[in-house]
C-alpha positions, 0 to 999 in steps of 0.5 A, spaced: 298 435 311 301 430 315 308 429 319 311 432 313 314 426 311 313 424 303 311 417 302 317 414 298 322 418 300 328 414 302 331 416 309 338 419 309 344 414 311 348 416 316 354 418 312 349 424 309 348 427 316 354 426 319 360 432 319 365 430 314 372 429 316 376 435 316 381 431 311 375 431 306 376 439 305 383 438 305 383 433 299 377 437 295 382 444 296 388 440 294 384 438 287 381 444 286 388 448 287 391 443 282 386 444 277 386 452 278 394 451 277 393 447 271 388 452 268 392 458 269 398 455 266 393 452 260 390 459 259 397 462 259 399 457 254 394 457 249 394 465 249 401 465 247 399 460 241 394 465 239 388 461 240 382 460 246 382 455 251 375 453 247 379 452 241 384 448 243 379 443 247 375 443 240 382 441 236 383 436 242 376 433 240 377 433 233 384 430 234 381 424 238 375 423 234 375 416 229 379 418 223 381 425 226 374 427 223 367 429 227 361 432 225 359 438 228 353 436 232 358 431 235 363 436 236 357 440 240 356 434 244 363 433 246 364 441 247 357 442 251 355 447 246 349 448 242 349 447 235 350 454 233 355 455 238 359 449 235 358 452 228 361 459 230 367 455 233 368 451 227 368 458 223 373 461 227 378 455 227 377 454 219 378 462 218 385 461 222 387 455 218 386 450 223 380 446 221 377 444 215 370 442 213 370 435 209 363 433 205 361 426 208 362 420 204 357 416 207 351 422 208 352 427 203 348 432 207 353 432 213 360 435 213 365 433 217 370 437 221 378 435 220 384 438 222 389 442 217 396 441 217 397 447 221 392 445 226 395 438 227 402 442 228 398 446 233 394 441 237 401 437 238 405 443 240 400 445 245 399 438 247 406 437 249 406 443 253 400 441 257 402 434 258 408 438 262 404 443 265 399 437 268 405 433 270 408 439 274 401 438 279 401 431 279 403 430 286 398 435 289 393 432 285 394 424 286 395 426 294 389 429 294 385 424 290 388 419 295 386 422 301 379 423 298 379 416 296 381 413 303 377 418 307 370 416 303 372 409 305 372 410 312 365 412 313 
C-alpha cells in the first residue's frame, strides 16, 4: 500500500482537528441536563396519567396529523417504529379507549387512526402539563443553546 491516504478523501479542516473550547462542553452538558430534567418530569407526568411516554408521543403524532388522523405506516415513521410495533401500539391505545381505527374513504384497504374524546382529553391535559414542565427549564436550555451557537461561530 502507498502512504495510507485514500484518494478522494477530503482533508479534515482545522475545526475538526483543534481542541474544542471548554464552553462547548458546558453548553452540551447544559442542553443534556435540560433534556434529562424534562424527560424525568415527563416520565412522572405520563405515569401519573396511566400511559407510557411512547403512548403519549403517539397521541401527539395523531393529534398533529392532518385532520387528526394518520395511517399506521405514517405513525410508524413518525415514531421510528417498525410497522408491527406501531400496530401493537395502536392496539394498546384502542384497548385503553384513547384511539380508534377509521376506515379510509380514499383507500378502502387503508385504516386511519384517530383520537377518541377520551384520547383528546388526555393529550390536551398532558400537553398543558408538559408545556409547563418544558418552560420550567427554558432558561437553562436557551442559555446552553446560545453558548453553543456563539462558540460554534468563533472557529
